[in-house]
C-alpha positions as CSV (number, residue, x, y, z in Angstrom):
1,M,-7.1,-13.3,-8.7
2,H,-10.6,-14.3,-7.6
3,R,-13.8,-13.0,-9.1
4,P,-17.4,-13.9,-9.4
5,R,-18.7,-15.8,-12.4
6,R,-20.2,-12.9,-14.3
7,T,-19.4,-11.1,-17.5
8,L,-20.2,-7.5,-18.3
9,A,-21.4,-6.9,-21.8
10,T,-19.3,-3.8,-22.2
11,V,-15.7,-2.7,-21.6
12,C,-15.4,0.8,-20.1
13,S,-12.3,2.8,-19.6
14,L,-11.8,4.8,-16.4
15,A,-9.2,7.6,-16.7
16,L,-8.5,8.7,-13.1
17,A,-7.7,12.4,-12.7
18,G,-4.1,13.5,-11.9
19,T,-0.6,13.2,-13.2
20,A,0.4,10.5,-15.7
21,L,3.8,8.7,-16.3
22,G,6.4,10.9,-14.7
23,M,10.4,10.3,-17.8
24,Y,32.2,11.1,-19.1
25,A,35.2,10.5,-18.2
26,P,36.1,6.9,-17.4
27,N,36.1,6.1,-13.7
28,K,39.2,4.3,-12.4
29,A,37.1,1.9,-10.5
30,A,34.3,1.5,-13.0
31,P,32.2,-1.6,-12.7
32,P,31.4,-4.0,-15.6
33,L,29.1,-2.6,-18.2
34,T,25.4,-3.2,-17.6
35,W,23.4,-5.0,-20.2
36,S,19.8,-5.2,-20.9
37,S,18.1,-8.5,-20.5
38,V,15.5,-10.2,-22.7
39,V,12.3,-10.9,-20.8
40,P,9.6,-12.4,-23.0
41,A,6.7,-12.0,-20.6
42,S,4.0,-9.7,-21.9
43,P,1.9,-7.3,-19.7
44,A,-1.5,-8.2,-18.4
45,A,-3.0,-5.6,-20.7
46,G,-3.6,-8.5,-23.1
47,S,-4.8,-11.0,-20.5
48,R,-8.2,-12.5,-21.2
49,D,-8.6,-13.7,-17.7
50,A,-8.5,-10.4,-15.8
51,A,-11.4,-8.6,-14.2
52,V,-9.5,-5.3,-14.7
53,R,-6.8,-4.6,-17.3
54,L,-4.4,-1.7,-17.6
55,A,-4.9,0.2,-20.8
56,A,-2.2,-0.4,-23.5
57,S,-1.2,3.3,-23.2
58,V,0.3,2.6,-19.7
59,F,3.0,0.5,-21.3
60,G,4.2,3.3,-23.7
61,H,4.4,3.4,-27.4
62,S,6.7,0.4,-27.4
63,G,4.4,-1.6,-25.2
64,K,7.4,-2.6,-23.1
65,L,7.3,-0.2,-20.1
66,R,6.9,-2.0,-16.8
67,A,6.9,1.0,-14.5
68,V,5.4,4.5,-13.9
69,L,7.0,7.3,-12.0
70,T,5.2,9.7,-9.7
71,D,5.8,11.8,-6.6
72,P,4.4,10.8,-3.1
73,N,0.8,11.5,-2.3
74,R,-0.1,12.8,-5.8
75,P,-3.1,11.9,-7.8
76,L,-2.2,9.2,-10.3
77,N,-3.7,8.6,-13.7
78,L,-3.7,4.9,-14.6
79,P,-6.2,4.2,-17.4
80,M,-7.9,0.9,-16.9
81,E,-10.4,-1.4,-18.7
82,W,-13.0,-2.8,-16.5
83,V,-13.9,-6.2,-18.0
84,E,-15.6,-8.2,-15.4
85,A,-15.8,-5.8,-12.5
86,S,-17.2,-2.3,-11.8
87,P,-15.0,0.6,-10.7
88,F,-18.0,1.9,-8.7
89,E,-17.7,-0.9,-6.1
90,A,-13.9,-1.4,-6.2
91,S,-11.3,-0.3,-3.7
92,Y,-7.5,-0.1,-3.9
93,R,-4.4,-0.3,-1.7
94,W,-0.6,-0.2,-2.3
95,V,1.5,-3.3,-1.7
96,P,5.2,-2.6,-1.0
97,Q,7.7,-4.3,-3.3
98,A,11.5,-5.0,-3.6
99,G,12.4,-4.1,0.0
100,T,10.2,-1.0,0.3
101,E,9.2,-0.5,3.9
102,L,5.6,0.1,4.8
103,R,6.2,3.2,7.0
104,M,2.6,4.3,7.3
105,L,-0.9,3.6,5.9
106,E,0.2,4.2,2.2
107,G,-3.0,5.5,0.6
108,G,-5.8,3.4,-0.5
109,G,-9.6,3.9,-0.8
110,S,-12.3,3.9,-3.3
111,M,-11.6,3.8,-7.0
112,V,-14.4,6.3,-7.5
113,T,-12.5,9.0,-5.9
114,G,-9.4,8.2,-7.9
115,L,-5.9,6.8,-7.2
116,R,-3.5,8.7,-5.0
117,A,0.2,7.6,-4.9
118,P,1.7,6.2,-1.7
119,G,2.9,8.8,0.7
120,S,6.6,7.8,0.8
121,A,9.3,6.8,-1.7
122,G,9.5,3.3,-2.8
123,V,8.3,0.6,-5.2
124,W,4.6,-0.5,-5.1
125,R,2.1,-2.7,-6.8
126,L,-1.6,-1.7,-7.1
127,H,-4.0,-4.2,-5.4
128,L,-7.7,-3.9,-6.4
129,A,-10.6,-5.6,-4.7
130,G,-14.4,-5.7,-5.0
131,T,-17.3,-8.0,-4.1
132,G,-16.0,-11.5,-4.5
133,W,-12.8,-10.7,-6.4
134,Q,-9.4,-9.3,-5.9
135,Q,-6.5,-8.6,-8.3
136,E,-2.9,-7.3,-8.1
137,M,-1.6,-5.4,-11.1
138,G,1.6,-7.4,-11.1
139,D,2.9,-6.2,-14.5
140,L,3.4,-2.6,-13.5
141,A,5.5,-1.1,-10.8
142,V,4.6,2.2,-9.4
143,I,7.7,4.1,-8.3
144,T,7.4,7.1,-6.0
145,R,10.4,9.4,-6.0
146,V,12.2,11.2,-3.3
147,P,11.5,15.0,-3.8
148,F,14.4,17.1,-5.0
149,S,13.8,19.4,-2.0
150,E,15.2,16.8,0.3
151,K,18.7,17.3,-1.2
152,R,21.0,19.1,1.3
153,G,24.3,20.7,0.5
154,G,24.8,18.5,-2.6
155,F,23.9,15.3,-0.8
156,L,20.8,13.2,-0.6
157,N,20.8,10.8,2.3
158,G,24.6,10.4,2.2
159,Y,24.7,10.0,-1.6
160,R,26.5,12.8,-3.5
161,I,24.4,14.5,-6.1
162,G,26.1,17.8,-6.5
163,T,24.6,21.1,-7.7
164,Y,22.6,21.6,-11.0
165,E,23.7,24.6,-13.1
166,T,20.1,25.9,-13.0
167,E,19.4,25.0,-9.4
168,R,19.6,28.6,-8.1
169,T,18.0,30.3,-11.1
170,M,14.6,28.8,-10.7
171,R,14.7,27.9,-14.4
172,Q,11.7,26.1,-15.8
173,G,11.2,23.7,-18.7
174,A,13.6,21.0,-20.0
175,Y,16.6,22.4,-18.0
176,A,14.9,22.8,-14.6
177,P,16.4,20.4,-12.0
178,P,14.5,17.1,-11.8
179,S,11.5,17.1,-9.5
180,G,12.7,14.1,-7.7
181,F,15.0,11.0,-7.7
182,I,14.3,7.3,-7.6
183,E,15.8,5.7,-4.5
184,V,17.8,2.7,-5.7
185,T,18.6,0.1,-3.1
186,E,20.5,-3.2,-3.1
187,A,17.0,-4.9,-3.0
188,N,15.4,-3.0,-5.9
189,Q,18.3,-2.3,-8.2
190,D,17.2,-5.2,-10.5
191,L,13.6,-3.9,-10.8
192,Q,12.6,-3.8,-14.5
193,V,11.5,-0.4,-15.8
194,S,10.9,-2.0,-19.2
195,E,11.2,-5.4,-20.8
196,H,14.9,-4.9,-21.5
197,F,16.1,-2.4,-18.9
198,R,16.5,-2.3,-15.1
199,L,17.1,0.5,-12.6
200,R,20.8,-0.5,-12.2
201,N,21.4,0.0,-15.9
202,F,21.2,3.8,-15.5
203,L,23.0,4.4,-12.2
204,T,25.9,6.8,-12.1
205,K,29.1,4.8,-12.2
206,D,30.6,5.9,-8.9
207,Q,30.0,5.7,-5.1
208,F,29.9,1.9,-5.5
209,G,29.8,1.2,-1.7
210,V,27.1,3.9,-1.0
211,W,23.5,2.7,-0.6
212,P,20.9,3.8,-1.2
213,K,21.8,5.5,-4.5
214,Y,19.6,8.1,-6.3
215,L,18.6,8.1,-9.9
216,A,16.9,10.7,-12.2
217,L,15.1,8.8,-15.0
218,D,12.7,9.9,-17.7
219,L,10.6,7.0,-19.0
220,R,10.3,8.6,-22.4
221,L,14.0,7.6,-22.8
222,I,13.2,4.0,-21.8
223,D,10.3,3.9,-24.2
224,K,12.5,5.3,-27.0
225,L,15.3,2.8,-26.4
226,E,12.7,0.0,-26.5
227,L,11.4,1.4,-29.8
228,V,14.9,1.5,-31.3
229,I,15.4,-2.1,-30.3
230,Q,12.1,-3.0,-32.1
231,E,13.1,-0.9,-35.1
232,L,16.5,-2.6,-35.5
233,N,14.9,-6.0,-35.4
234,A,12.3,-4.9,-38.0
235,M,15.2,-3.7,-40.2
236,G,16.7,-7.3,-40.0
237,V,19.4,-6.3,-37.5
238,R,19.5,-8.6,-34.5
239,A,19.2,-6.6,-31.3
240,E,18.7,-8.6,-28.1
241,Q,21.3,-7.2,-25.7
242,V,22.0,-3.5,-25.3
243,A,25.0,-2.3,-23.2
244,V,24.4,0.9,-21.3
245,M,27.7,2.6,-20.8
246,S,26.3,5.7,-19.3
247,G,22.8,6.6,-18.2
248,F,22.1,9.1,-15.4
249,R,25.2,11.1,-14.3
250,T,24.9,13.2,-11.2
251,P,26.2,16.8,-11.7
252,A,29.0,16.0,-9.3
253,Y,30.1,13.1,-11.5
254,N,29.5,14.9,-14.8
255,G,31.7,17.8,-13.7
256,P,31.7,21.4,-14.9
257,G,32.3,20.7,-18.6
258,E,35.3,18.4,-18.0
259,G,36.4,16.0,-20.7
260,G,34.1,17.5,-23.3
261,R,31.0,16.9,-21.1
262,A,28.3,19.5,-21.5
263,R,27.5,21.7,-18.4
264,L,23.8,21.1,-19.1
265,S,24.3,17.4,-20.2
266,R,21.0,15.6,-20.7
267,H,22.6,12.7,-18.7
268,T,22.2,14.8,-15.6
269,Y,18.4,15.1,-16.2
270,G,17.9,11.3,-16.7
271,D,16.7,11.4,-20.3
272,A,20.0,10.4,-22.1
273,S,22.1,7.2,-22.5
274,D,25.2,6.0,-24.3
275,V,24.6,2.6,-25.6
276,W,25.6,-0.1,-28.1
277,V,24.2,-3.4,-29.4
278,D,26.2,-6.2,-27.8
279,N,24.4,-9.5,-28.3
280,D,27.5,-11.6,-27.5
281,R,28.2,-9.5,-24.4
282,D,31.9,-9.1,-25.2
283,G,31.9,-5.4,-24.3
284,Y,32.1,-4.1,-27.8
285,M,29.7,-3.0,-30.5
286,D,28.5,-5.9,-32.7
287,D,29.0,-6.0,-36.4
288,L,25.5,-4.7,-37.3
289,N,26.1,-3.9,-41.0
290,G,27.7,-7.2,-41.8
291,D,31.0,-5.8,-43.3
292,G,33.2,-7.9,-41.0
293,R,34.3,-4.9,-38.9
294,R,33.0,-3.3,-35.7
295,D,33.2,0.5,-35.9
296,T,31.2,3.7,-36.1
297,N,29.4,2.4,-39.2
298,D,27.6,0.0,-36.9
299,A,26.6,2.8,-34.6
300,M,25.3,4.5,-37.8
301,V,22.9,1.6,-38.2
302,V,21.5,2.3,-34.8
303,L,21.2,6.0,-35.7
304,R,19.1,5.1,-38.7
305,A,16.7,3.2,-36.4
306,V,16.6,6.3,-34.1
307,E,15.7,8.5,-37.1
308,R,12.8,6.2,-38.0
309,V,11.5,6.1,-34.4
310,E,11.6,9.9,-34.2
311,R,9.7,10.3,-37.5
312,R,7.0,7.9,-36.2
313,Y,6.9,9.4,-32.6
314,P,7.9,13.1,-32.8
315,E,7.1,13.5,-29.1
316,L,10.2,11.4,-28.4
317,T,12.5,13.6,-30.6
318,G,15.9,14.3,-29.1
319,G,19.6,14.2,-29.5
320,A,21.8,11.6,-31.1
321,G,25.5,11.4,-31.7
322,V,27.9,8.7,-32.8
323,Y,31.2,8.2,-31.1
324,R,34.3,6.2,-32.2
325,D,36.5,3.8,-30.4
326,N,39.0,5.8,-28.3
327,G,41.0,3.0,-26.6
328,A,39.0,3.1,-23.4
329,H,35.7,2.0,-25.0
330,G,34.4,0.9,-28.4
331,P,32.1,2.8,-30.7
332,F,28.7,3.8,-29.2
333,I,25.7,6.1,-29.8
334,H,24.3,8.7,-27.5
335,I,20.4,8.7,-27.5
336,D,18.3,11.2,-25.6
337,A,14.7,12.4,-25.4
338,R,15.3,16.2,-24.8
339,G,12.3,17.2,-26.8
340,Y,14.0,18.8,-29.8
341,R,16.2,17.4,-32.6
342,S,20.0,17.6,-32.2
343,R,22.7,15.8,-34.1
344,W,26.5,15.7,-33.8
């Protein structure tokens, strides 16, 4: 980042108009479980050497989000703090990341008129420039989704999605079909959506040889999971690695109520996950309560952290349910961000 040697006496925040942050039955050929990974790097929101900083709100309540979701060619709201630069003389452009192809002139222009998302699906970084300075917002990925309308006959670009229960009813609200899907490729599957979680952690566990894959994901869930990790550590419970057994499940994979799976499962909407704490990565819930056993009582410890997070952040309220070892997997907890409280 290059900038002139000048310092503005004030810090102003520019909120650009538009949309903000977007959100089983065992498979015989199921791949290894996917774990979160500890990444200690902190976002540039706290950097003292930046001409422009992303406001803390961009990184969620947890401060750990590393991505925002939007649809192509939409106005995008990214609150910024202009420390040693002026938004009135700044311009922006989108830089493709993680194998994203630059198919056309992907937006760009003056910051005064506001940000507009790139015109095609992919992963992007925001590049800003002004007189004598330039800066790439490298701590935040902007992910543009493939619109739901591009799905044809249950398939999206060769990947089987299936049909949503509410797809033909034009239902609105929490059970309306997702507005779009993240295109996950072999090149971008390891992209961090938060400090501890990557895109691949939430992929449906099927169609292993099919690329690209498609993923519905609600960043409120990711923020909530990060807050649960923080809460566990604040409770004195070590939580560094979290195994994601099931994240997004396509309607085709989820099935019509098979195996106890709900027809309107939150997994199919991308705001639910089945997880456990697995610091030693042995594929089984850790002994979190220190009683020398690993069972549903340890999942109950995670549930207590969920309750605390929901009391503090009611906008992240959702469902939670503890499940026992059944021979195919160890105990785990379902956590979602459906918008209303549900327990089982």
